[in-house]
HTML snippet that shows the backbone in 3Dmol.js (N, CA, C, O; Angstrom):
<script src="https://3Dmol.org/build/3Dmol-min.js"></script>
<div id="view" style="width:600px;height:400px;position:relative"></div>
<script>
const pdb = `
ATOM      1  N   MET A   1     -14.097  10.849 -28.115  1.00  0.00           N
ATOM      2  CA  MET A   1     -13.941  12.161 -28.670  1.00  0.00           C
ATOM      3  C   MET A   1     -12.488  12.616 -28.573  1.00  0.00           C
ATOM      4  O   MET A   1     -11.948  13.192 -29.518  1.00  0.00           O
ATOM      5  N   LEU A   2     -11.865  12.358 -27.440  1.00  0.00           N
ATOM      6  CA  LEU A   2     -10.484  12.784 -27.240  1.00  0.00           C
ATOM      7  C   LEU A   2      -9.573  12.163 -28.288  1.00  0.00           C
ATOM      8  O   LEU A   2      -8.636  12.805 -28.764  1.00  0.00           O
ATOM      9  N   GLY A   3      -9.848  10.912 -28.648  1.00  0.00           N
ATOM     10  CA  GLY A   3      -9.032  10.216 -29.638  1.00  0.00           C
ATOM     11  C   GLY A   3      -9.023  10.899 -31.000  1.00  0.00           C
ATOM     12  O   GLY A   3      -8.103  10.680 -31.788  1.00  0.00           O
ATOM     13  N   ARG A   4     -10.023  11.719 -31.293  1.00  0.00           N
ATOM     14  CA  ARG A   4     -10.051  12.449 -32.560  1.00  0.00           C
ATOM     15  C   ARG A   4      -9.307  13.769 -32.477  1.00  0.00           C
ATOM     16  O   ARG A   4      -9.064  14.408 -33.501  1.00  0.00           O
ATOM     17  N   MET A   5      -8.941  14.188 -31.266  1.00  0.00           N
ATOM     18  CA  MET A   5      -8.330  15.499 -31.071  1.00  0.00           C
ATOM     19  C   MET A   5      -6.825  15.445 -30.798  1.00  0.00           C
ATOM     20  O   MET A   5      -6.126  16.442 -30.977  1.00  0.00           O
ATOM     21  N   ILE A   6      -6.329  14.291 -30.370  1.00  0.00           N
ATOM     22  CA  ILE A   6      -4.920  14.169 -29.994  1.00  0.00           C
ATOM     23  C   ILE A   6      -4.290  12.961 -30.679  1.00  0.00           C
ATOM     24  O   ILE A   6      -4.993  12.078 -31.170  1.00  0.00           O
ATOM     25  N   HIS A   7      -2.969  12.931 -30.709  1.00  0.00           N
ATOM     26  CA  HIS A   7      -2.250  11.810 -31.320  1.00  0.00           C
ATOM     27  C   HIS A   7      -1.782  10.792 -30.287  1.00  0.00           C
ATOM     28  O   HIS A   7      -1.423   9.671 -30.647  1.00  0.00           O
ATOM     29  N   GLY A   8      -1.780  11.158 -29.027  1.00  0.00           N
ATOM     30  CA  GLY A   8      -1.349  10.262 -27.974  1.00  0.00           C
ATOM     31  C   GLY A   8      -1.563  10.910 -26.624  1.00  0.00           C
ATOM     32  O   GLY A   8      -1.900  12.091 -26.540  1.00  0.00           O
ATOM     33  N   ALA A   9      -1.366  10.132 -25.558  1.00  0.00           N
ATOM     34  CA  ALA A   9      -1.562  10.639 -24.204  1.00  0.00           C
ATOM     35  C   ALA A   9      -0.477  10.101 -23.283  1.00  0.00           C
ATOM     36  O   ALA A   9      -0.041   8.957 -23.415  1.00  0.00           O
ATOM     37  N   VAL A  10      -0.052  10.937 -22.356  1.00  0.00           N
ATOM     38  CA  VAL A  10       0.895  10.546 -21.317  1.00  0.00           C
ATOM     39  C   VAL A  10       0.160  10.710 -19.992  1.00  0.00           C
ATOM     40  O   VAL A  10      -0.390  11.773 -19.704  1.00  0.00           O
ATOM     41  N   ILE A  11       0.156   9.654 -19.193  1.00  0.00           N
ATOM     42  CA  ILE A  11      -0.610   9.674 -17.953  1.00  0.00           C
ATOM     43  C   ILE A  11       0.287   9.350 -16.761  1.00  0.00           C
ATOM     44  O   ILE A  11       1.044   8.379 -16.778  1.00  0.00           O
ATOM     45  N   ARG A  12       0.184  10.195 -15.712  1.00  0.00           N
ATOM     46  CA  ARG A  12       0.779   9.935 -14.398  1.00  0.00           C
ATOM     47  C   ARG A  12      -0.385   9.851 -13.426  1.00  0.00           C
ATOM     48  O   ARG A  12      -1.147  10.806 -13.276  1.00  0.00           O
ATOM     49  N   THR A  13      -0.521   8.721 -12.775  1.00  0.00           N
ATOM     50  CA  THR A  13      -1.639   8.516 -11.862  1.00  0.00           C
ATOM     51  C   THR A  13      -1.227   7.514 -10.802  1.00  0.00           C
ATOM     52  O   THR A  13      -0.079   7.069 -10.780  1.00  0.00           O
ATOM     53  N   PHE A  14      -2.140   7.160  -9.935  1.00  0.00           N
ATOM     54  CA  PHE A  14      -1.827   6.203  -8.888  1.00  0.00           C
ATOM     55  C   PHE A  14      -2.104   4.769  -9.333  1.00  0.00           C
ATOM     56  O   PHE A  14      -1.248   3.898  -9.176  1.00  0.00           O
ATOM     57  N   ALA A  15      -3.267   4.522  -9.874  1.00  0.00           N
ATOM     58  CA  ALA A  15      -3.693   3.154 -10.182  1.00  0.00           C
ATOM     59  C   ALA A  15      -3.298   2.732 -11.589  1.00  0.00           C
ATOM     60  O   ALA A  15      -3.598   3.427 -12.560  1.00  0.00           O
ATOM     61  N   GLN A  16      -2.631   1.604 -11.697  1.00  0.00           N
ATOM     62  CA  GLN A  16      -2.255   1.036 -12.993  1.00  0.00           C
ATOM     63  C   GLN A  16      -3.505   0.762 -13.833  1.00  0.00           C
ATOM     64  O   GLN A  16      -3.485   0.926 -15.053  1.00  0.00           O
ATOM     65  N   ALA A  17      -4.572   0.352 -13.187  1.00  0.00           N
ATOM     66  CA  ALA A  17      -5.823   0.053 -13.894  1.00  0.00           C
ATOM     67  C   ALA A  17      -6.374   1.276 -14.614  1.00  0.00           C
ATOM     68  O   ALA A  17      -7.016   1.141 -15.655  1.00  0.00           O
ATOM     69  N   ASP A  18      -6.131   2.476 -14.069  1.00  0.00           N
ATOM     70  CA  ASP A  18      -6.605   3.701 -14.729  1.00  0.00           C
ATOM     71  C   ASP A  18      -5.925   3.899 -16.077  1.00  0.00           C
ATOM     72  O   ASP A  18      -6.578   4.260 -17.057  1.00  0.00           O
ATOM     73  N   VAL A  19      -4.614   3.666 -16.130  1.00  0.00           N
ATOM     74  CA  VAL A  19      -3.871   3.800 -17.393  1.00  0.00           C
ATOM     75  C   VAL A  19      -4.348   2.748 -18.387  1.00  0.00           C
ATOM     76  O   VAL A  19      -4.570   3.049 -19.559  1.00  0.00           O
ATOM     77  N   GLU A  20      -4.503   1.530 -17.920  1.00  0.00           N
ATOM     78  CA  GLU A  20      -4.932   0.444 -18.809  1.00  0.00           C
ATOM     79  C   GLU A  20      -6.346   0.680 -19.343  1.00  0.00           C
ATOM     80  O   GLU A  20      -6.615   0.404 -20.512  1.00  0.00           O
ATOM     81  N   GLU A  21      -7.239   1.181 -18.511  1.00  0.00           N
ATOM     82  CA  GLU A  21      -8.599   1.463 -18.972  1.00  0.00           C
ATOM     83  C   GLU A  21      -8.607   2.610 -19.979  1.00  0.00           C
ATOM     84  O   GLU A  21      -9.300   2.536 -20.994  1.00  0.00           O
ATOM     85  N   PHE A  22      -7.850   3.662 -19.710  1.00  0.00           N
ATOM     86  CA  PHE A  22      -7.766   4.778 -20.649  1.00  0.00           C
ATOM     87  C   PHE A  22      -7.248   4.293 -21.997  1.00  0.00           C
ATOM     88  O   PHE A  22      -7.807   4.630 -23.041  1.00  0.00           O
ATOM     89  N   ALA A  23      -6.180   3.503 -21.971  1.00  0.00           N
ATOM     90  CA  ALA A  23      -5.587   2.999 -23.221  1.00  0.00           C
ATOM     91  C   ALA A  23      -6.575   2.125 -23.990  1.00  0.00           C
ATOM     92  O   ALA A  23      -6.636   2.187 -25.218  1.00  0.00           O
ATOM     93  N   ARG A  24      -7.330   1.332 -23.287  1.00  0.00           N
ATOM     94  CA  ARG A  24      -8.284   0.428 -23.928  1.00  0.00           C
ATOM     95  C   ARG A  24      -9.382   1.198 -24.667  1.00  0.00           C
ATOM     96  O   ARG A  24      -9.803   0.777 -25.745  1.00  0.00           O
ATOM     97  N   PHE A  25      -9.850   2.310 -24.111  1.00  0.00           N
ATOM     98  CA  PHE A  25     -10.981   3.019 -24.687  1.00  0.00           C
ATOM     99  C   PHE A  25     -10.610   4.278 -25.467  1.00  0.00           C
ATOM    100  O   PHE A  25     -11.453   4.817 -26.184  1.00  0.00           O
ATOM    101  N   SER A  26      -9.379   4.760 -25.346  1.00  0.00           N
ATOM    102  CA  SER A  26      -9.036   6.056 -25.947  1.00  0.00           C
ATOM    103  C   SER A  26      -8.835   6.000 -27.456  1.00  0.00           C
ATOM    104  O   SER A  26      -9.166   6.954 -28.159  1.00  0.00           O
ATOM    105  N   GLY A  27      -8.299   4.897 -27.956  1.00  0.00           N
ATOM    106  CA  GLY A  27      -8.019   4.805 -29.380  1.00  0.00           C
ATOM    107  C   GLY A  27      -6.740   5.508 -29.800  1.00  0.00           C
ATOM    108  O   GLY A  27      -6.475   5.638 -30.995  1.00  0.00           O
ATOM    109  N   VAL A  28      -5.940   5.966 -28.840  1.00  0.00           N
ATOM    110  CA  VAL A  28      -4.652   6.607 -29.149  1.00  0.00           C
ATOM    111  C   VAL A  28      -3.556   5.915 -28.346  1.00  0.00           C
ATOM    112  O   VAL A  28      -3.837   5.327 -27.302  1.00  0.00           O
ATOM    113  N   PRO A  29      -2.309   5.976 -28.820  1.00  0.00           N
ATOM    114  CA  PRO A  29      -1.203   5.429 -28.029  1.00  0.00           C
ATOM    115  C   PRO A  29      -1.157   6.102 -26.652  1.00  0.00           C
ATOM    116  O   PRO A  29      -1.320   7.317 -26.539  1.00  0.00           O
ATOM    117  N   THR A  30      -0.937   5.310 -25.629  1.00  0.00           N
ATOM    118  CA  THR A  30      -0.933   5.823 -24.259  1.00  0.00           C
ATOM    119  C   THR A  30       0.365   5.430 -23.577  1.00  0.00           C
ATOM    120  O   THR A  30       0.754   4.262 -23.585  1.00  0.00           O
ATOM    121  N   ILE A  31       1.029   6.409 -22.990  1.00  0.00           N
ATOM    122  CA  ILE A  31       2.288   6.176 -22.289  1.00  0.00           C
ATOM    123  C   ILE A  31       2.049   6.255 -20.788  1.00  0.00           C
ATOM    124  O   ILE A  31       1.481   7.226 -20.287  1.00  0.00           O
ATOM    125  N   ASN A  32       2.487   5.227 -20.079  1.00  0.00           N
ATOM    126  CA  ASN A  32       2.418   5.214 -18.628  1.00  0.00           C
ATOM    127  C   ASN A  32       3.632   5.970 -18.102  1.00  0.00           C
ATOM    128  O   ASN A  32       4.742   5.437 -18.117  1.00  0.00           O
ATOM    129  N   ALA A  33       3.442   7.193 -17.643  1.00  0.00           N
ATOM    130  CA  ALA A  33       4.542   7.989 -17.119  1.00  0.00           C
ATOM    131  C   ALA A  33       4.818   7.699 -15.649  1.00  0.00           C
ATOM    132  O   ALA A  33       5.910   7.979 -15.155  1.00  0.00           O
ATOM    133  N   LEU A  34       3.828   7.136 -14.942  1.00  0.00           N
ATOM    134  CA  LEU A  34       4.023   6.778 -13.532  1.00  0.00           C
ATOM    135  C   LEU A  34       2.729   6.239 -12.959  1.00  0.00           C
ATOM    136  O   LEU A  34       1.671   6.846 -13.124  1.00  0.00           O
ATOM    137  N   THR A  35       2.806   5.113 -12.293  1.00  0.00           N
ATOM    138  CA  THR A  35       1.715   4.618 -11.450  1.00  0.00           C
ATOM    139  C   THR A  35       2.335   4.046 -10.184  1.00  0.00           C
ATOM    140  O   THR A  35       3.558   3.954 -10.069  1.00  0.00           O
ATOM    141  N   ASP A  36       1.500   3.669  -9.247  1.00  0.00           N
ATOM    142  CA  ASP A  36       2.023   3.036  -8.030  1.00  0.00           C
ATOM    143  C   ASP A  36       2.729   1.718  -8.345  1.00  0.00           C
ATOM    144  O   ASP A  36       3.644   1.320  -7.624  1.00  0.00           O
ATOM    145  N   ASP A  37       2.307   1.035  -9.423  1.00  0.00           N
ATOM    146  CA  ASP A  37       2.876  -0.264  -9.771  1.00  0.00           C
ATOM    147  C   ASP A  37       4.087  -0.179 -10.692  1.00  0.00           C
ATOM    148  O   ASP A  37       5.018  -0.973 -10.551  1.00  0.00           O
ATOM    149  N   GLU A  38       4.098   0.760 -11.627  1.00  0.00           N
ATOM    150  CA  GLU A  38       5.148   0.806 -12.648  1.00  0.00           C
ATOM    151  C   GLU A  38       5.606   2.239 -12.920  1.00  0.00           C
ATOM    152  O   GLU A  38       4.863   3.201 -12.725  1.00  0.00           O
ATOM    153  N   HIS A  39       6.864   2.347 -13.378  1.00  0.00           N
ATOM    154  CA  HIS A  39       7.431   3.639 -13.780  1.00  0.00           C
ATOM    155  C   HIS A  39       8.335   3.388 -14.992  1.00  0.00           C
ATOM    156  O   HIS A  39       9.549   3.575 -14.908  1.00  0.00           O
ATOM    157  N   PRO A  40       7.744   2.964 -16.122  1.00  0.00           N
ATOM    158  CA  PRO A  40       8.551   2.555 -17.268  1.00  0.00           C
ATOM    159  C   PRO A  40       9.383   3.673 -17.882  1.00  0.00           C
ATOM    160  O   PRO A  40      10.462   3.403 -18.409  1.00  0.00           O
ATOM    161  N   CYS A  41       8.923   4.912 -17.832  1.00  0.00           N
ATOM    162  CA  CYS A  41       9.713   6.010 -18.414  1.00  0.00           C
ATOM    163  C   CYS A  41      11.021   6.201 -17.646  1.00  0.00           C
ATOM    164  O   CYS A  41      12.053   6.494 -18.250  1.00  0.00           O
ATOM    165  N   GLN A  42      10.989   6.039 -16.325  1.00  0.00           N
ATOM    166  CA  GLN A  42      12.205   6.201 -15.528  1.00  0.00           C
ATOM    167  C   GLN A  42      13.208   5.097 -15.817  1.00  0.00           C
ATOM    168  O   GLN A  42      14.394   5.379 -15.990  1.00  0.00           O
ATOM    169  N   ILE A  43      12.761   3.846 -15.874  1.00  0.00           N
ATOM    170  CA  ILE A  43      13.711   2.764 -16.108  1.00  0.00           C
ATOM    171  C   ILE A  43      14.280   2.852 -17.518  1.00  0.00           C
ATOM    172  O   ILE A  43      15.452   2.537 -17.725  1.00  0.00           O
ATOM    173  N   LEU A  44      13.470   3.279 -18.499  1.00  0.00           N
ATOM    174  CA  LEU A  44      13.992   3.464 -19.861  1.00  0.00           C
ATOM    175  C   LEU A  44      15.035   4.569 -19.899  1.00  0.00           C
ATOM    176  O   LEU A  44      16.067   4.428 -20.556  1.00  0.00           O
ATOM    177  N   ALA A  45      14.772   5.670 -19.197  1.00  0.00           N
ATOM    178  CA  ALA A  45      15.757   6.754 -19.138  1.00  0.00           C
ATOM    179  C   ALA A  45      17.060   6.266 -18.507  1.00  0.00           C
ATOM    180  O   ALA A  45      18.148   6.600 -18.975  1.00  0.00           O
ATOM    181  N   ASP A  46      16.941   5.476 -17.441  1.00  0.00           N
ATOM    182  CA  ASP A  46      18.133   4.924 -16.791  1.00  0.00           C
ATOM    183  C   ASP A  46      18.914   4.021 -17.746  1.00  0.00           C
ATOM    184  O   ASP A  46      20.139   4.115 -17.828  1.00  0.00           O
ATOM    185  N   ILE A  47      18.206   3.145 -18.471  1.00  0.00           N
ATOM    186  CA  ILE A  47      18.870   2.218 -19.394  1.00  0.00           C
ATOM    187  C   ILE A  47      19.547   2.974 -20.539  1.00  0.00           C
ATOM    188  O   ILE A  47      20.660   2.628 -20.934  1.00  0.00           O
ATOM    189  N   PHE A  48      18.889   3.994 -21.070  1.00  0.00           N
ATOM    190  CA  PHE A  48      19.475   4.763 -22.175  1.00  0.00           C
ATOM    191  C   PHE A  48      20.674   5.590 -21.715  1.00  0.00           C
ATOM    192  O   PHE A  48      21.500   5.986 -22.537  1.00  0.00           O
ATOM    193  N   HIS A  49      20.777   5.854 -20.419  1.00  0.00           N
ATOM    194  CA  HIS A  49      21.891   6.628 -19.875  1.00  0.00           C
ATOM    195  C   HIS A  49      23.171   5.791 -19.755  1.00  0.00           C
ATOM    196  O   HIS A  49      24.272   6.337 -19.833  1.00  0.00           O
ATOM    197  N   VAL A  50      23.040   4.487 -19.569  1.00  0.00           N
ATOM    198  CA  VAL A  50      24.196   3.613 -19.343  1.00  0.00           C
ATOM    199  C   VAL A  50      25.223   3.678 -20.472  1.00  0.00           C
ATOM    200  O   VAL A  50      26.406   3.856 -20.180  1.00  0.00           O
ATOM    201  N   PRO A  51      24.840   3.542 -21.750  1.00  0.00           N
ATOM    202  CA  PRO A  51      25.855   3.542 -22.810  1.00  0.00           C
ATOM    203  C   PRO A  51      26.702   4.814 -22.850  1.00  0.00           C
ATOM    204  O   PRO A  51      27.876   4.762 -23.218  1.00  0.00           O
ATOM    205  N   GLY A  52      26.126   5.939 -22.481  1.00  0.00           N
ATOM    206  CA  GLY A  52      26.896   7.184 -22.464  1.00  0.00           C
ATOM    207  C   GLY A  52      27.962   7.208 -21.387  1.00  0.00           C
ATOM    208  O   GLY A  52      28.959   7.919 -21.513  1.00  0.00           O
ATOM    209  N   LYS A  53      27.761   6.441 -20.334  1.00  0.00           N
ATOM    210  CA  LYS A  53      28.717   6.400 -19.222  1.00  0.00           C
ATOM    211  C   LYS A  53      29.620   5.179 -19.244  1.00  0.00           C
ATOM    212  O   LYS A  53      30.786   5.266 -18.859  1.00  0.00           O
ATOM    213  N   ALA A  54      29.089   4.022 -19.696  1.00  0.00           N
ATOM    214  CA  ALA A  54      29.839   2.775 -19.578  1.00  0.00           C
ATOM    215  C   ALA A  54      29.945   1.996 -20.886  1.00  0.00           C
ATOM    216  O   ALA A  54      30.418   0.860 -20.882  1.00  0.00           O
ATOM    217  N   GLY A  55      29.518   2.577 -21.996  1.00  0.00           N
ATOM    218  CA  GLY A  55      29.566   1.868 -23.267  1.00  0.00           C
ATOM    219  C   GLY A  55      28.349   0.975 -23.442  1.00  0.00           C
ATOM    220  O   GLY A  55      27.449   0.979 -22.602  1.00  0.00           O
ATOM    221  N   PRO A  56      28.316   0.214 -24.521  1.00  0.00           N
ATOM    222  CA  PRO A  56      27.145  -0.623 -24.825  1.00  0.00           C
ATOM    223  C   PRO A  56      26.777  -1.578 -23.675  1.00  0.00           C
ATOM    224  O   PRO A  56      27.645  -2.079 -22.961  1.00  0.00           O
ATOM    225  N   ILE A  57      25.497  -1.808 -23.524  1.00  0.00           N
ATOM    226  CA  ILE A  57      25.010  -2.691 -22.463  1.00  0.00           C
ATOM    227  C   ILE A  57      25.290  -4.157 -22.796  1.00  0.00           C
ATOM    228  O   ILE A  57      25.466  -4.975 -21.893  1.00  0.00           O
ATOM    229  N   ALA A  58      25.331  -4.486 -24.071  1.00  0.00           N
ATOM    230  CA  ALA A  58      25.533  -5.885 -24.488  1.00  0.00           C
ATOM    231  C   ALA A  58      26.759  -6.472 -23.788  1.00  0.00           C
ATOM    232  O   ALA A  58      27.843  -5.889 -23.814  1.00  0.00           O
ATOM    233  N   GLY A  59      26.570  -7.627 -23.167  1.00  0.00           N
ATOM    234  CA  GLY A  59      27.662  -8.315 -22.494  1.00  0.00           C
ATOM    235  C   GLY A  59      27.915  -7.854 -21.068  1.00  0.00           C
ATOM    236  O   GLY A  59      28.767  -8.424 -20.386  1.00  0.00           O
ATOM    237  N   LYS A  60      27.200  -6.842 -20.599  1.00  0.00           N
ATOM    238  CA  LYS A  60      27.396  -6.336 -19.237  1.00  0.00           C
ATOM    239  C   LYS A  60      26.300  -6.886 -18.323  1.00  0.00           C
ATOM    240  O   LYS A  60      25.208  -7.234 -18.772  1.00  0.00           O
ATOM    241  N   THR A  61      26.614  -6.953 -17.063  1.00  0.00           N
ATOM    242  CA  THR A  61      25.619  -7.287 -16.047  1.00  0.00           C
ATOM    243  C   THR A  61      25.170  -5.986 -15.409  1.00  0.00           C
ATOM    244  O   THR A  61      25.994  -5.184 -14.970  1.00  0.00           O
ATOM    245  N   VAL A  62      23.871  -5.781 -15.360  1.00  0.00           N
ATOM    246  CA  VAL A  62      23.317  -4.558 -14.794  1.00  0.00           C
ATOM    247  C   VAL A  62      22.590  -4.917 -13.506  1.00  0.00           C
ATOM    248  O   VAL A  62      21.807  -5.867 -13.484  1.00  0.00           O
ATOM    249  N   ALA A  63      22.838  -4.176 -12.439  1.00  0.00           N
ATOM    250  CA  ALA A  63      22.184  -4.418 -11.152  1.00  0.00           C
ATOM    251  C   ALA A  63      21.359  -3.203 -10.760  1.00  0.00           C
ATOM    252  O   ALA A  63      21.801  -2.064 -10.908  1.00  0.00           O
ATOM    253  N   PHE A  64      20.171  -3.453 -10.263  1.00  0.00           N
ATOM    254  CA  PHE A  64      19.331  -2.389  -9.712  1.00  0.00           C
ATOM    255  C   PHE A  64      19.591  -2.347  -8.226  1.00  0.00           C
ATOM    256  O   PHE A  64      19.371  -3.339  -7.531  1.00  0.00           O
ATOM    257  N   ILE A  65      20.056  -1.217  -7.723  1.00  0.00           N
ATOM    258  CA  ILE A  65      20.353  -1.081  -6.299  1.00  0.00           C
ATOM    259  C   ILE A  65      19.346  -0.098  -5.709  1.00  0.00           C
ATOM    260  O   ILE A  65      19.261   1.055  -6.131  1.00  0.00           O
ATOM    261  N   GLY A  66      18.608  -0.562  -4.752  1.00  0.00           N
ATOM    262  CA  GLY A  66      17.576   0.261  -4.146  1.00  0.00           C
ATOM    263  C   GLY A  66      16.431  -0.613  -3.680  1.00  0.00           C
ATOM    264  O   GLY A  66      16.574  -1.825  -3.518  1.00  0.00           O
ATOM    265  N   ASP A  67      15.303   0.020  -3.470  1.00  0.00           N
ATOM    266  CA  ASP A  67      14.121  -0.681  -3.001  1.00  0.00           C
ATOM    267  C   ASP A  67      13.588  -1.570  -4.121  1.00  0.00           C
ATOM    268  O   ASP A  67      13.028  -1.068  -5.096  1.00  0.00           O
ATOM    269  N   GLY A  68      13.756  -2.872  -3.991  1.00  0.00           N
ATOM    270  CA  GLY A  68      13.338  -3.811  -5.016  1.00  0.00           C
ATOM    271  C   GLY A  68      11.838  -3.939  -5.147  1.00  0.00           C
ATOM    272  O   GLY A  68      11.362  -4.583  -6.082  1.00  0.00           O
ATOM    273  N   ALA A  69      11.075  -3.349  -4.242  1.00  0.00           N
ATOM    274  CA  ALA A  69       9.615  -3.427  -4.302  1.00  0.00           C
ATOM    275  C   ALA A  69       9.006  -2.138  -4.868  1.00  0.00           C
ATOM    276  O   ALA A  69       7.795  -1.934  -4.785  1.00  0.00           O
ATOM    277  N   CYS A  70       9.844  -1.276  -5.439  1.00  0.00           N
ATOM    278  CA  CYS A  70       9.324  -0.008  -5.939  1.00  0.00           C
ATOM    279  C   CYS A  70       8.847  -0.114  -7.391  1.00  0.00           C
ATOM    280  O   CYS A  70       9.086  -1.119  -8.060  1.00  0.00           O
ATOM    281  N   ASN A  71       8.180   0.923  -7.862  1.00  0.00           N
ATOM    282  CA  ASN A  71       7.626   0.904  -9.207  1.00  0.00           C
ATOM    283  C   ASN A  71       8.697   0.887 -10.293  1.00  0.00           C
ATOM    284  O   ASN A  71       8.446   0.350 -11.372  1.00  0.00           O
ATOM    285  N   VAL A  72       9.877   1.450 -10.056  1.00  0.00           N
ATOM    286  CA  VAL A  72      10.959   1.415 -11.043  1.00  0.00           C
ATOM    287  C   VAL A  72      11.472  -0.011 -11.220  1.00  0.00           C
ATOM    288  O   VAL A  72      11.643  -0.474 -12.348  1.00  0.00           O
ATOM    289  N   ALA A  73      11.714  -0.702 -10.124  1.00  0.00           N
ATOM    290  CA  ALA A  73      12.183  -2.085 -10.196  1.00  0.00           C
ATOM    291  C   ALA A  73      11.131  -2.980 -10.847  1.00  0.00           C
ATOM    292  O   ALA A  73      11.483  -3.914 -11.568  1.00  0.00           O
ATOM    293  N   ASN A  74       9.867  -2.715 -10.612  1.00  0.00           N
ATOM    294  CA  ASN A  74       8.801  -3.500 -11.247  1.00  0.00           C
ATOM    295  C   ASN A  74       8.812  -3.319 -12.769  1.00  0.00           C
ATOM    296  O   ASN A  74       8.431  -4.223 -13.513  1.00  0.00           O
ATOM    297  N   SER A  75       9.243  -2.170 -13.211  1.00  0.00           N
ATOM    298  CA  SER A  75       9.261  -1.903 -14.655  1.00  0.00           C
ATOM    299  C   SER A  75      10.409  -2.611 -15.321  1.00  0.00           C
ATOM    300  O   SER A  75      10.582  -2.501 -16.535  1.00  0.00           O
TER     301      SER A  75
END
`;
const viewer = $3Dmol.createViewer("view");
viewer.addModel(pdb, "pdb");
viewer.setStyle({}, {cartoon: {color: "spectrum"}});
viewer.zoomTo();
viewer.render();
</script>
């Protein structure tokens, strides 16, 4: 029913499986805004910020500094 009322959904939750199950049954595009496993919106925001500060990413080496076991690094 929800799929007939909305064009998409953004979900912040704990379990990655919850986002995947919602996406499978909802029938609308689903954006993972945050789970314990992944944080794709944050890493995309970080990547899109680089060209404004350091120019195009092409040809550059990018390093993630921080907790390598966190949801941002997983993304």
